[in-house]
C-alpha positions in Angstrom: 0.1 0.1 -0.1 2.7 2.3 0.7 4.5 1.8 -2.6 0.9 2.6 -4.2 0.6 6.0 -2.7 4.5 6.8 -2.7 3.8 6.2 -6.9 0.5 8.3 -6.8 2.5 11.1 -5.5 5.6 10.5 -7.9 2.7 10.6 -10.7 1.1 14.0 -9.3 4.5 15.8 -9.5 5.2 14.5 -12.8 1.8 15.2 -14.3 2.3 19.1 -12.6 5.7 19.4 -14.3 4.6 18.3 -17.5 1.4 19.9 -18.0 2.4 23.3 -17.4 2.6 23.7 -21.2 -1.0 22.0 -21.5 -2.9 23.0 -24.2 -6.4 22.6 -22.6 -7.7 21.4 -19.0 -10.9 19.9 -18.4 -13.4 19.7 -15.3 -15.8 16.6 -15.7 -17.9 13.9 -14.2 -19.1 10.7 -15.0 -22.7 10.8 -16.0 -23.1 7.2 -15.7 -21.7 6.8 -12.0 -24.8 9.6 -11.0 -27.9 6.7 -10.9 -25.7 4.3 -9.0 -24.7 7.1 -6.3 -21.3 7.6 -6.7 -20.6 11.2 -7.1 -17.4 11.7 -8.7 -14.8 14.7 -10.6 -12.4 14.2 -13.2 -9.3 16.2 -14.1 -8.2 15.9 -17.8 -5.7 17.7 -19.7 -4.1 17.9 -23.0 -0.3 17.6 -23.1 -0.1 16.4 -26.5 -3.1 15.9 -29.2 -2.4 11.8 -28.6 -2.2 12.2 -25.0 -4.0 13.2 -22.2 -3.5 12.6 -18.5 -6.2 12.3 -16.1 -7.2 12.2 -12.4 -10.3 10.7 -11.3 -11.7 10.8 -7.5 -15.1 9.7 -6.7 -17.4 8.3 -3.7 -20.0 5.5 -3.2 -22.1 6.4 -0.3 -23.6 2.6 -0.2 -23.7 0.7 -3.5 -26.6 -1.6 -1.5 -28.7 1.2 -0.6 -32.4 0.6 -1.9 -32.2 4.0 -3.9 -28.8 3.1 -5.3 -30.0 1.5 -8.6 -27.0 0.7 -10.9 -29.0 0.7 -14.4 -25.9 0.1 -16.5 -23.9 -2.7 -14.7 -27.0 -4.5 -14.3 -26.8 -5.5 -18.1 -23.0 -5.9 -18.1 -23.1 -8.7 -15.3 -25.4 -10.7 -13.8 -27.2 -9.8 -10.7 -28.1 -13.0 -9.0 -30.7 -13.3 -6.2 -29.7 -16.8 -5.4 -27.0 -17.5 -2.4 -24.2 -15.4 -1.8 -22.1 -18.2 0.3 -23.9 -17.2 3.6 -23.7 -13.6 3.6 -26.3 -10.7 3.7 -24.9 -7.8 2.7 -26.2 -4.2 4.1 -23.7 -1.8 3.5 -20.7 -1.0 0.6 -19.3 2.0 0.5 -16.0 3.5 -0.2 -13.8 6.3 -2.6 -11.4 5.7 -5.6 -8.5 7.7 -6.9 -7.9 6.7 -10.5 -4.8 7.8 -12.2 -3.3 7.6 -15.8 -4.2 8.8 -19.4 -5.9 8.7 -22.5 -4.3 7.6 -25.8 -6.0 9.4 -28.4 -6.1 8.5 -32.0 -5.3 12.2 -34.0 -2.5 13.8 -34.8 -3.4 17.7 -34.2 -6.0 19.4 -31.7 -8.2 20.6 -34.8 -9.5 16.9 -34.6 -12.7 16.8 -32.5 -13.7 13.6 -32.8 -11.7 10.7 -32.4 -11.3 7.2 -30.5 -9.2 6.9 -27.7 -7.4 3.9 -25.6 -7.4 4.3 -21.6 -4.7 3.1 -19.0 -5.0 4.1 -15.2 -4.0 2.7 -11.9 -7.0 2.5 -9.7 -7.2 2.8 -6.0 -10.2 1.7 -4.1 -11.1 1.7 -0.6 -14.1 -0.7 0.1 -16.0 -0.9 3.4 -18.3 -3.8 4.1 -21.1 -4.7 6.9 -23.5 -7.5 7.0 -24.0 -10.8 8.6 -23.4 -14.1 8.1 -24.7 -17.8 8.1 -23.8 -21.0 7.8 -25.4 -22.9 4.6 -28.0 -25.5 6.0 -25.9 -28.0 4.0 -22.6 -27.5 5.5 -23.7 -27.7 9.1 -26.5 -27.3 12.0 -28.8 -23.9 11.7 -26.7 -21.4 13.7 -27.7 -18.1 14.4 -26.5 -15.3 11.9 -23.2 -12.9 13.4 -22.1 -9.8 12.4 -19.3 -9.4 10.2 -17.4 -6.0 9.2 -14.1 -5.0 7.6 -12.7 -2.3 5.4 -10.3 -3.4 2.0 -7.8 -1.4 0.3 -7.5 -3.1 -3.3 -5.6 -1.7 -6.1 -5.7 -2.8 -9.9 -5.5 -1.9 -13.4 -8.1 -0.3 -15.5 -8.3 -0.5 -19.2 -10.6 1.6 -21.2 -11.6 2.0 -25.2 -14.1 5.0 -26.4 -14.9 7.8 -28.0 -14.6 11.4 -27.9 -16.5 14.3 -29.4 -16.9 18.4 -29.0 -20.4 19.7 -28.1 -19.8 23.5 -27.7 -16.4 25.4 -27.7 -16.4 24.8 -24.1 -18.0 21.8 -23.6 -16.5 17.6 -24.8 -18.1 14.2 -23.9 -17.1 10.7 -24.4 -18.3 7.3 -24.1 -15.9 4.4 -22.9 -15.8 0.6 -21.7 -13.8 0.0 -18.9 -12.3 -3.2 -17.6 -10.6 -3.3 -14.4 -8.0 -5.9 -13.1 -8.1 -5.7 -9.4 -5.2 -7.4 -7.1 -5.8 -10.6 -5.3 -7.1 -8.6 -1.9 -10.7 -8.2 -3.9 -11.1 -12.2 -2.8 -11.0 -11.2 0.6 -14.6 -9.7 0.4 -17.4 -11.1 1.7 -19.6 -13.2 -0.7 -19.2 -13.2 -4.6 -21.5 -10.2 -5.0 -18.6 -7.6 -5.1 -18.5 -4.1 -6.0 -15.3 -2.1 -6.0 -15.6 2.0 -6.2 -14.0 2.8 -9.5 -13.7 -0.7 -10.9 -17.5 -1.8 -11.0 -19.6 -4.9 -9.8 -19.2 -8.6 -10.5 -21.7 -10.9 -9.4 -20.4 -14.3 -10.8 -17.1 -16.0 -11.3 -14.6 -14.4 -13.0 -11.9 -11.9 -12.7 -12.4 -8.7 -14.2 -15.0 -6.1 -13.5 -16.9 -3.9 -16.4 -18.2 -0.6 -16.3 -19.5 1.7 -19.0 -18.7 5.1 -18.2 -20.3 8.4 -20.1 -18.7 11.2 -19.1 -19.0 15.1 -19.4 -16.4 17.8 -19.1 -16.0 21.6 -19.4 -12.6 23.4 -20.5 -11.5 25.8 -18.0 
């Protein structure tokens, strides 16, 4: 964890230095994360026409809240109502910081519609709370016991998408993101795993999918 924090600090310093001669800076939000109650803000700037570093921060109050309808990830991965290995989770909350860059398929700033590829280091903290009851098939029926923990998870997020200009000040991009967390995610309760900034997975498999709709304003 200390190495990841040190890496983030060094990267922030490097981005500040190389960004002194940037052509454009943008403040944005991911609109697709608002229905899932994950308010976020991101800061992007163009160093060269083909490279745009980005810092993205967000926080999920509670993924399990009745008001927290994940309209997008519901279609990307199953939301099974079957058993969850004896776990009944009532709270999944946490934040993330994602740092990396978009690599743009364009040669100059005149081109305002283009595809891009993103590569990011994703650092997340997730707090889970709920109860656990041993399944009847594995032993005698016992009363549920309370379970709670906080986990730091980091991983690599890759994305691909399309960006275009709306007005002189506004831009928008659509991306499909896939995240590969480190093995710490296996310590989460059950298999209905949610990781802030990476997405939701309710089945076997390793990667976490997410769709991103980002709206940004030039400053």
